[in-house]
C-alpha positions in Angstrom: 0.0 0.0 0.0 1.3 3.4 -1.0 1.9 5.7 2.0 -0.3 8.9 2.0 2.0 11.9 2.3 1.6 14.5 5.0 0.8 18.1 4.2 3.6 20.3 5.7 4.2 24.0 6.0 7.8 25.1 6.6 9.7 28.4 7.3 6.8 30.8 7.2 8.1 33.9 8.9 5.9 35.8 11.2 6.3 39.2 12.8 5.7 39.8 16.5 2.4 41.4 15.5 1.3 38.3 13.6 2.0 39.2 9.9 3.5 36.7 7.5 3.5 39.0 4.4 3.6 42.7 3.9 1.0 44.8 2.1 0.8 45.8 -1.6 2.4 42.8 -3.4 4.0 43.9 -6.7 6.6 42.8 -9.2 9.2 44.7 -7.1 7.8 43.5 -3.7 6.9 39.9 -4.2 6.2 39.3 -0.5 4.6 42.7 0.1 6.3 46.0 1.1 9.3 45.5 3.4 8.7 41.8 4.0 11.5 40.3 2.1 14.2 41.7 4.4 12.3 42.2 7.6 10.6 38.8 7.7 13.0 36.6 5.7 16.4 38.1 6.2 17.2 35.4 8.8 17.2 32.7 6.0 19.7 34.4 3.7 22.7 33.2 5.8 21.6 29.5 5.7 23.3 26.9 3.5 20.3 26.7 1.2 20.5 30.5 0.4 24.2 31.1 0.2 24.2 31.3 -3.6 21.5 34.0 -3.7 22.4 37.7 -4.2 20.6 38.5 -0.8 23.2 36.3 1.0 26.2 38.3 -0.2 28.2 39.4 2.8 26.0 37.8 5.4 27.5 35.8 8.3 26.7 32.0 8.4 23.3 31.2 9.9 22.7 29.7 13.4 22.7 25.9 13.1 19.0 25.9 14.2 18.2 28.1 11.3 20.1 25.9 8.9 18.2 22.9 10.3 14.8 24.5 9.9 15.4 25.5 6.3 16.8 22.1 5.3 13.9 20.3 6.9 11.5 21.9 4.5 13.1 20.1 1.5 13.5 16.6 3.1 10.9 14.0 1.9 9.0 16.5 -0.2 7.5 15.0 -3.5 5.3 18.0 -4.6 4.1 21.5 -3.6 0.9 23.5 -3.4 1.0 27.3 -3.9 -1.7 29.9 -3.7 -2.1 32.1 -6.8 -0.3 35.1 -5.3 2.7 32.9 -4.5 3.1 32.2 -8.2 2.9 35.9 -9.3 1.4 39.4 -8.9 -1.1 39.0 -11.7 -4.8 39.2 -10.8 -7.7 38.0 -12.9 -7.1 35.9 -16.0 -3.7 35.0 -17.2 -3.6 37.4 -20.2 -1.1 36.3 -22.8 0.4 33.7 -20.5 3.8 35.3 -20.5 4.2 35.3 -16.7 6.1 32.2 -15.8 6.7 32.7 -12.1 9.2 34.7 -9.9 12.1 32.3 -10.3 13.3 32.3 -13.9 13.4 29.3 -16.1 14.7 26.9 -13.5 12.5 27.3 -10.4 13.8 25.7 -7.1 11.0 23.1 -6.8 12.2 20.4 -9.2 8.9 18.5 -8.9 5.2 19.0 -9.7 3.7 22.3 -8.2 -0.1 22.8 -7.9 -1.2 26.4 -8.1 -4.7 27.3 -6.8 -6.5 29.7 -9.1 -9.9 30.5 -10.4 -8.6 30.9 -14.0 -7.6 27.9 -16.1 -4.2 27.7 -17.6 -2.4 24.7 -19.3 0.5 23.1 -17.3 3.7 25.0 -17.5 6.9 22.8 -17.8 10.1 24.5 -16.7 13.7 23.5 -16.6 15.0 21.3 -13.8 11.9 19.1 -13.5 9.4 21.7 -12.3 5.9 21.6 -13.8 3.3 24.1 -12.6 -0.3 22.7 -12.7 -3.1 25.2 -12.3 -6.0 23.9 -10.2 -9.4 25.5 -10.4 -11.5 23.1 -8.4 -10.4 23.9 -4.8 -8.1 22.9 -2.1 -9.2 19.3 -1.7 -8.6 18.6 -5.4 -5.2 20.3 -5.3 -4.2 18.2 -2.3 -5.4 14.9 -4.0 -3.5 15.7 -7.1 -0.4 16.8 -5.2 -0.4 13.6 -3.1 -0.8 11.5 -6.2 2.2 13.3 -7.8 4.3 12.9 -4.7 4.1 9.1 -4.9 4.1 8.6 -1.1 6.4 11.5 -0.2 5.0 14.5 1.6 3.4 17.6 0.1 4.8 21.0 1.0 2.2 23.9 1.3 4.1 27.0 0.3 1.6 29.7 1.1 0.5 32.4 1.1 -1.3 33.2 4.2 -4.8 32.9 2.8 -4.0 29.5 1.3 -2.5 28.1 4.5 -5.5 29.4 6.5 -7.9 27.5 4.2 -6.0 24.3 4.7 -5.8 24.9 8.5 -9.5 25.7 8.7 -10.2 22.3 7.0 -7.8 20.6 9.4 -5.8 19.3 6.4 -2.3 20.6 7.5 -0.4 17.9 9.4 2.7 19.8 10.3 3.2 23.6 10.5 6.6 25.1 11.2 7.1 28.9 11.3 9.7 31.4 12.6 8.7 34.3 14.8 10.9 37.2 13.8 11.5 40.1 16.4 10.1 42.9 14.2 6.8 44.7 14.0 5.4 45.0 10.5 2.2 47.0 11.3 0.2 45.7 8.3 0.0 43.0 5.8 -1.3 39.4 5.8 -2.0 37.5 9.0 -1.8 33.7 9.3 -3.9 33.1 12.4 -7.0 34.9 11.4 -10.6 33.5 11.8 -9.3 30.2 13.1 -11.3 29.9 16.4 -11.2 26.1 16.5 -7.4 25.8 15.9 -6.6 25.0 19.6 -9.0 22.0 19.5 -7.4 20.5 16.4 -3.7 21.4 16.8 -1.1 21.5 19.5 2.3 23.1 19.9 4.9 20.3 19.6 8.1 22.4 20.2 9.5 25.9 20.5 13.2 26.5 20.0 15.1 29.8 19.9 18.0 30.5 17.6 20.2 33.6 17.7 17.8 35.3 15.2 14.3 33.9 15.5 12.0 31.6 17.5 11.1 28.3 15.6 7.6 27.0 16.4 6.4 23.6 15.4 2.6 23.0 15.5 1.1 19.6 14.6 -2.4 18.3 14.1 -3.7 16.7 17.3 -6.8 15.0 16.0 
């Protein structure tokens, strides 16, 4: 019998006032205004990010930060993304020229299922990444992602609204996020309108690195 892969969330970064993305996403601000550095700067010194421009001149990361980032790539067979994680375009896809934030070789190297209300043919990229555009909801996306993962786990990449939908349906098995000691003031909150979360999930661990607090929440029922 083929193992059913878990649905996992990794390395979401949350400000002290609860925001996981900034406001006003755009081509120049893919995570919202100010969020790239304020929320995600702790990751740029990790092994996984050392070859990015943002990592230039940064000191090596705390070992706990390296561990947290590496864990998000272990045992993953496919991904699910919300529409806004794929790009800043709203409405229909226009001429289809938008191919994601990552260039021709995205970092996924597997099947990625993008939630959208607007159909689009699959998009094959270099390195083994294929984006599939799912128009029939979160359950259909998860079923397809699990089938594509072949028994490995599925990583839910966000954004906040997408993760909230899966949490509300109690479909997330593992949620790991980093609390960053900054105040963002506005943007997208993760824990919004989730009144029954304490009944369905429990805090498994809390660990502090030199830069952030790593929180692991898992499904309890």
